[in-house]
C-alpha positions in Angstrom: 6.6 -22.5 14.1 4.6 -25.6 15.3 0.7 -25.6 15.4 -0.8 -27.7 18.3 -3.3 -28.9 18.8 -5.2 -25.8 20.2 -4.4 -24.2 16.9 -6.4 -27.1 14.6 -7.5 -24.1 12.5 -9.4 -26.6 9.9 -10.9 -28.5 12.2 -14.9 -29.0 11.7 -15.5 -29.4 15.1 -14.1 -26.0 16.1 -16.1 -24.4 13.9 -19.1 -25.7 14.2 -18.3 -25.0 18.6 -17.4 -21.2 17.4 -20.7 -21.1 15.3 -22.7 -22.3 18.4 -21.1 -20.0 21.1 -22.0 -17.3 18.3 -25.8 -17.7 18.6 -25.2 -17.0 22.4 -23.1 -14.4 22.0 -24.1 -11.2 23.6 -24.2 -7.8 21.7 -21.2 -5.8 22.2 -20.4 -2.4 20.9 -17.3 -1.9 18.7 -15.1 -0.5 21.3 -15.8 -3.8 23.3 -15.0 -6.3 20.7 -11.6 -4.1 19.5 -10.7 -4.2 23.2 -10.2 -7.8 22.7 -7.1 -8.3 20.3 -6.1 -4.8 21.5 -3.5 -6.5 23.6 -2.5 -8.6 20.5 -1.5 -6.1 18.4 0.0 -3.6 20.5 3.1 -3.2 23.0 1.9 0.4 24.0 -1.3 2.1 25.2 -1.9 3.8 21.6 -5.1 4.0 20.0 -4.0 2.5 16.6 -1.6 -0.8 17.2 2.0 -0.7 15.5 2.4 -4.0 13.8 0.9 -7.4 13.4 2.6 -9.4 16.7 1.7 -12.9 15.6 5.1 -13.7 14.9 7.4 -12.7 17.3 11.0 -10.5 16.5 14.0 -13.0 16.7 15.9 -12.6 20.2 18.9 -11.9 18.1 16.9 -8.6 16.5 18.4 -6.0 19.4 17.4 -2.8 17.8 13.6 -0.9 18.2 10.7 -2.0 16.6 8.2 -0.5 14.4 6.0 2.3 16.3 3.2 4.7 14.3 3.4 7.7 14.1 -0.6 8.8 14.7 -0.5 11.7 17.1 -2.7 13.6 14.3 -3.3 16.9 14.4 -6.6 18.3 15.3 -6.8 21.4 13.4 -5.0 22.9 10.2 -4.6 26.1 8.8 -3.5 25.9 4.8 -3.2 29.6 4.4 0.2 29.7 6.7 1.7 27.3 4.4 3.8 28.0 1.1 4.9 24.9 -0.9 8.0 25.2 -2.7 6.8 23.1 -5.7 3.6 25.4 -6.4 5.6 27.4 -8.8 6.8 24.6 -10.7 4.7 23.6 -13.8 4.2 19.8 -13.1 2.3 19.5 -16.8 5.6 20.9 -18.7 8.1 18.3 -20.1 10.7 20.6 -19.6 10.0 21.5 -15.6 8.5 18.5 -14.3 11.3 16.5 -13.4 12.2 19.6 -10.9 8.7 19.4 -9.7 9.2 15.8 -8.7 12.6 16.6 -7.3 11.8 19.4 -5.4 8.6 17.4 -3.5 10.8 14.5 -2.8 13.3 17.0 -1.1 10.7 18.0 0.5 10.0 14.5 1.9 13.2 13.4 3.0 13.9 16.7 5.0 14.7 15.3 8.4 13.9 12.2 7.9 16.8 10.6 5.9 18.5 11.8 9.0 16.4 9.8 11.1 16.4 6.8 9.3 12.4 7.5 8.0 11.5 7.2 11.9 9.7 10.3 11.2 8.5 11.2 14.9 12.1 12.2 15.1 11.7 14.6 12.1 12.9 18.6 13.7 11.9 20.2 10.2 8.3 18.7 9.6 5.9 16.2 10.9 5.2 13.2 9.2 2.4 10.5 9.9 1.3 6.8 8.9 -1.9 5.9 8.5 -4.1 3.2 10.7 -5.4 0.1 10.5 -2.6 -1.1 8.1 -0.8 -3.2 10.7 -3.5 -6.5 10.3 -5.8 -7.6 7.4 -6.8 -10.9 9.0 -5.9 -13.4 6.2 -4.7 -16.6 7.4 -3.9 -19.2 5.1 -2.4 -22.5 7.1 0.7 -24.0 4.9 0.5 -27.2 2.8 2.3 -29.1 5.9 0.4 -27.5 8.6 2.7 -26.4 10.6 2.9 -22.6 10.1 0.6 -20.2 8.8 0.5 -17.3 6.6 -1.1 -13.8 8.4 -1.5 -11.3 5.7 0.1 -8.4 4.6 -0.3 -6.2 7.7 3.0 -4.1 9.1 5.8 -6.6 9.9 7.5 -5.2 12.8 10.7 -3.6 12.4 9.7 -1.0 9.7 5.8 -1.2 9.6 6.4 -2.2 5.8 3.3 -3.6 4.5 2.9 -6.5 1.9 2.7 -5.6 -1.7 2.1 -7.3 -4.9 4.4 -10.2 -5.8 6.9 -9.3 -8.9 7.5 -12.1 -11.4 10.9 -13.4 -12.7 11.7 -11.0 -15.2 9.6 -7.9 -13.6 12.1 -6.0 -12.5 15.4 -7.0 -14.6 16.1 -9.5 -17.4 18.5 -11.1 -15.1 15.6 -11.8 -12.2 14.8 -15.4 -12.2 12.4 -15.8 -8.9 10.0 -14.0 -7.9 10.2 -11.6 -5.0 8.1 -10.0 -1.8 7.5 -6.5 -2.3 7.4 -4.1 0.9 6.5 -1.1 1.6 5.9 2.0 3.7 3.8 5.3 2.9 4.2 8.8 5.3 1.8 11.5 5.1 2.7 15.2 5.9 0.6 17.4 8.3 -2.5 17.9 6.2 -2.7 14.3 5.4 -2.1 13.6 9.0 -5.0 16.2 9.8 -7.2 13.8 7.3 -6.6 10.8 9.1 -7.7 12.1 12.4 -10.7 13.3 10.9 -11.8 9.9 9.7 -10.6 8.2 12.8 -12.4 10.6 14.9 -15.2 8.7 16.1 -14.8 5.1 17.6 -15.5 4.2 13.6 -13.7 5.4 10.6 -15.7 7.9 8.4 -15.1 7.7 4.7 -17.0 10.6 4.0 -14.0 12.9 6.1 -11.3 11.4 3.5 -11.1 14.7 1.7 -7.4 15.6 2.0 -6.8 19.4 1.8 -4.8 21.6 -0.9 -0.7 20.5 0.1 -1.4 16.8 1.4 1.9 15.3 0.2 2.5 11.0 0.6 5.3 9.6 0.1 5.8 5.9 -0.3 9.0 4.0 -0.1 9.1 0.6 -1.8 11.5 -2.3 -1.1 12.4 -5.8 -2.6 13.6 -8.8 -1.6 15.2 -9.4 -5.0 19.1 -10.0 -4.5 21.6 -7.7 -6.5 22.8 -10.4 -8.6 19.0 -10.6 -10.1 18.7 -6.4 -10.5 22.2 -5.1 -10.6 21.1 -1.8 -10.8 20.1 -1.5 -7.2 23.7 -1.9 -5.5 24.3 0.8 -3.5 20.5 1.3 -2.8 19.1 1.6 0.9 18.7 -1.4 2.8 16.6 -2.1 5.9 16.3 -5.0 7.6 12.4 -6.3 7.6 10.7 -9.6 9.3 9.4 -10.9 6.7 8.1 -14.5 5.1 10.6 -16.9 4.5 8.8 -17.2 0.7 6.6 -15.6 -1.8 4.2 -19.0 -2.0 1.5 -18.0 0.6 1.1 -21.8 1.1 4.5 -22.8 1.7 5.4 -20.0 4.2 7.2 -21.8 6.8 7.5 -18.2 9.1 8.8 -14.9 9.0 12.7 -14.0 9.4 15.0 -11.2 9.5 15.6 -10.2 5.6 17.4 -7.8 3.7 15.0 -5.4 1.7 16.3 -2.9 -0.6 15.2 0.3 -1.8 13.3 -0.4 -5.5 10.9 2.6 -6.1 9.3 6.0 -4.2 5.9 7.2 -5.0 4.8 10.5 -4.4 1.4 12.3 -4.5 0.4 15.8 -4.1 -2.7 17.5 -3.5 -2.3 20.1 -6.3 -5.4 22.3 -7.3 -3.7 22.6 -10.8 -4.5 19.1 -12.0 -8.0 20.8 -13.0 -9.8 17.2 -12.7 -8.3 14.8 -10.0 -6.6 18.1 -8.0 -3.7 15.3 -7.7 -0.5 14.6 -9.3 1.5 11.1 -9.2 4.8 10.8 -9.7 7.2 7.4 -9.4 11.2 7.1 -9.0 13.2 3.9 -9.5 16.6 3.8 -8.4 19.0 4.1 -10.7 22.7 3.4 -9.9 24.2 5.1 -13.1 23.1 8.2 -11.9 25.2 10.6 -10.4 25.4 11.3 -6.4 26.9 10.5 -3.6 24.1 9.3 -1.5 21.6 6.9 -2.2 18.9 9.2 -2.2 20.5 11.5 -5.0 20.3 8.3 -7.4 16.8 8.5 -7.7 15.5 8.9 -10.9 12.2 10.0 -12.1 10.0 7.4 -14.2 7.0 9.8 -15.0 4.3 11.9 -13.6 0.7 11.6 -14.4 -2.5 13.9 -13.3 -5.3 12.6 -15.0 -6.2 9.5 -17.2 -6.1 10.7 -20.8 -9.5 8.8 -21.1 -9.8 10.1 -24.7 -6.7 8.2 -25.9 -7.7 4.3 -26.2 -4.7 4.0 -28.8 -2.1 1.2 -27.8 -4.1 0.1 -24.8 -4.0 -3.7 -25.7 0.4 -3.6 -26.6 2.1 -5.3 -24.1 4.7 -5.2 -22.7 3.7 -1.5 -22.4 7.4 0.0 -21.8 6.9 2.8 -25.0 6.0 6.6 -25.4 2.8 7.4 -26.3 2.9 10.5 -27.9 -1.1 11.0 -27.9 -1.2 11.1 -23.8 -1.8 15.0 -22.4 -2.3 14.3 -19.0 1.0 11.8 -18.5 4.7 12.5 -19.1 7.6 9.7 -18.8 10.6 10.0 -18.7 12.4 8.2 -22.0 15.7 7.8 -20.7 14.8 4.4 -18.5 13.1 2.9 -21.4 15.5 0.6 -22.8 16.3 0.7 -27.0 18.2 -0.8 -29.7 20.8 2.3 -28.4 21.0 1.2 -25.0 24.2 0.0 -23.4 25.1 -2.7 -21.1 26.0 -0.9 -17.9 24.7 -3.0 -15.2 24.1 0.1 -12.9 21.9 1.3 -15.4 18.2 1.1 -14.2 15.3 0.4 -17.1 11.6 -0.1 -16.3 10.4 -3.5 -18.3 7.0 -1.9 -18.2 4.6 1.0 -17.6 0.6 1.6 -17.1 -1.8 0.9 -20.0 -1.0 2.6 -23.0 2.0 3.8 -22.1 0.2 5.8 -19.1 2.8 6.0 -16.0 3.3 3.5 -13.5 5.6 2.3 -11.0 8.2 -0.7 -11.8 6.2 -3.5 -9.2 2.8 -1.8 -10.6 0.3 -4.0 -12.3 1.0 -2.8 -16.2 -2.9 -3.4 -16.7 -3.3 -0.1 -15.1 -1.6 3.1 -14.0 -1.0 5.4 -11.0 -3.7 7.7 -11.4 -6.7 5.2 -12.2 -5.7 2.7 -9.6 -5.8 5.2 -6.9 -8.9 7.0 -8.2 -10.6 4.2 -7.4 -10.1 3.9 -3.8 -13.3 3.2 -2.7 -15.8 1.5 -0.5 -19.8 0.8 -0.8 -22.2 1.0 1.9 -21.2 -2.9 2.8 -17.5 -2.1 3.2 -16.7 -4.2 -0.2 -13.9 -2.4 -2.2 -14.2 -1.3 -5.7 -12.9 -2.9 -8.6 -9.6 -1.4 -9.9 -8.9 -2.7 -13.1 -9.4 -5.9 -15.2 -6.5 -7.6 -14.2 -7.4 -10.8 -16.9 -5.3 -11.1 -19.9 -8.5 -10.2 -21.9 -8.1 -7.2 -24.3 -9.5 -3.8 -23.0 -12.7 -3.0 -25.0 -14.1 0.5 -25.5 -16.6 0.1 -22.1 -13.8 -1.6 -20.4 -11.7 0.4 -20.8 -14.2 3.9 -20.2 -15.0 2.0 -16.9 -11.5 1.8 -15.2 -9.9 4.4 -16.5 -12.8 7.1 -16.4 -12.6 10.6 -15.1 -12.8 10.7 -11.4 -13.0 14.2 -9.3 -10.7 15.1 -6.3 -12.8 14.4 -2.9 -14.9 12.4 -2.1 -17.2 11.5 -4.9 -19.8 8.6 -6.0 -18.9 5.7 -8.4 -21.2 3.2 -9.8 -20.7 0.4 -10.3 -22.5 -2.7 -11.1 -25.6 -1.6 -9.2 -23.9 -0.5 -6.2 -22.4 3.0 -5.3 -19.0 3.2 -4.0 -17.6 6.1 -1.7 -14.1 7.3 -2.8 -11.3 7.9 -0.2 -9.7 10.6 -2.4 -7.6 8.9 -4.1 -6.1 7.1 -1.1 -6.0 3.5 -0.5 -4.4 3.9 3.1 -7.8 5.3 3.9 -9.9 2.5 2.7 -7.4 -0.3 2.9 -7.4 0.8 6.7 -11.2 1.1 7.0 -11.8 -2.4 4.9 -9.3 -3.8 7.6 -11.3 -2.3 10.8 -14.4 -3.4 9.5 -13.4 -7.0 8.2 -11.8 -7.4 12.3 -15.0 -6.6 13.7 -16.9 -9.0 11.7 -14.3 -11.6 12.7 -14.7 -11.0 16.2 -18.8 -11.1 16.0 -17.8 -14.9 16.0 -16.2 -15.2 19.1 -18.2 -15.9 22.3 -18.7 -12.5 23.6 -17.9 -14.4 27.2 -14.4 -14.9 26.5 -14.3 -11.5 24.8 -15.8 -9.5 28.1 -13.2 -11.6 30.1 -10.1 -10.8 27.3 -9.3 -14.1 27.5 -8.9 -13.7 23.7 -6.0 -15.3 21.8 -4.8 -15.5 18.5 -5.8 -19.0 17.5 -9.5 -17.7 18.5 -8.9 -14.8 15.8 -7.7 -17.1 13.8 -10.6 -19.6 13.8 -13.1 -17.3 13.5 -11.8 -16.1 10.9 -12.6 -19.3 9.3 -16.1 -18.9 10.0 -16.3 -15.4 8.8 -17.0 -14.3 5.3 -14.7 -11.6 5.1 -14.5 -8.6 3.3 -12.6 -8.6 0.0 -8.8 -7.7 -0.2 -7.6 -4.7 -1.9 -4.1 -5.5 -3.7 -2.0 -4.0 -6.9 -3.7 -7.1 -8.3 -7.0 -5.7 -8.1 -9.6 -6.9 -5.6 -9.6 -10.2 -4.3 -11.7 -12.4 -2.7 -10.0 -13.9 0.7 -8.6 -17.5 -0.2 
């Protein structure tokens, strides 16, 4: 994609004119501001856009593009629902896999039949999180002929970009970095909560207390080829409209590319987790596992329901693919850890790392954190800045640092004080905190665009990109932590 003279994003003159025009702006309401770009991101009249439409889908693609499931229920009665996992003890090393498999079956019922187009599910309803379509992270490439437009939802499946896996992170044969793209789904109580958070014009993090029985599951894909990750043979494959490479400043555009299911995460609001009220589990696709269909070959990596805050042994041992026998709130499937007795079956999946100190984590997650600790820090302050998730440097964790990032956090909406600021948690949901961040960040950018252009509905992507260069944007939340916009 060529950038024309009108897309001279780095032009100091354009930035100066934008700044001058901003001073002459009228004060517009949030709804007036958002209406300016609604048509840029939406193919329909729904409130929440489906995906980032900057890069158009190739004419060669004849399928249907992604549609956000956003008919959020206005009421929910938890007393009428009996969940099949409630009688299974997930803290029991002999029963946690049964718990995880039962939850996974619940998640996939009616969805595998329709290739996860959840609006077609006739068994139960599932919903997507709003405002994951765009994070306004624009980076012009080194040749100034194309642009990285952020990690927002792509057009074909609604996948959002996540952490880039490094060579060797997924498999020893992995020679190149690979892109990771994912999509999350929430059941009815989860959808009800999103409806509460986004009921008004502006989202309210104080209403993000998810009810008992909320389930979220996440499909995580990689574009790594089977030649580099042999155990992905036979996994679920999707076409996705993703970047042509992993280096943001070398992006030439988006292409339709095969991605393969590597990991499935589940999160269950379960009050039997005495403090967090959440149980987090992770599966990895394992072609060596017996099964006819791909979803029968998903192997539980482990489950975690709190941070084991008093266990600081082995927290600075990397890689951390080992069983820590002192942990009491995390359980790991030892069969997925390679050892001297492991064979050379190319279909067999092994995890190359876990979370810190052997805590539960997924194959593409950051080994200096863990599932439960990372999600416990899904939070924003009054300026909509995100809470630091962990220390992702190479420094050794000391006691103070560990107790900060792996503290006990209660379920629901809580307050965490960090570096002199108060942060409200979004009940372990990044989909809530990220969505609110994206929404508020987009408003900041729109405020830099002349009000006359907004009111006349003449705003184009060029205007948004140019305004973003003149905006102090909110930090971005990623699996590598909270990072300032580039």
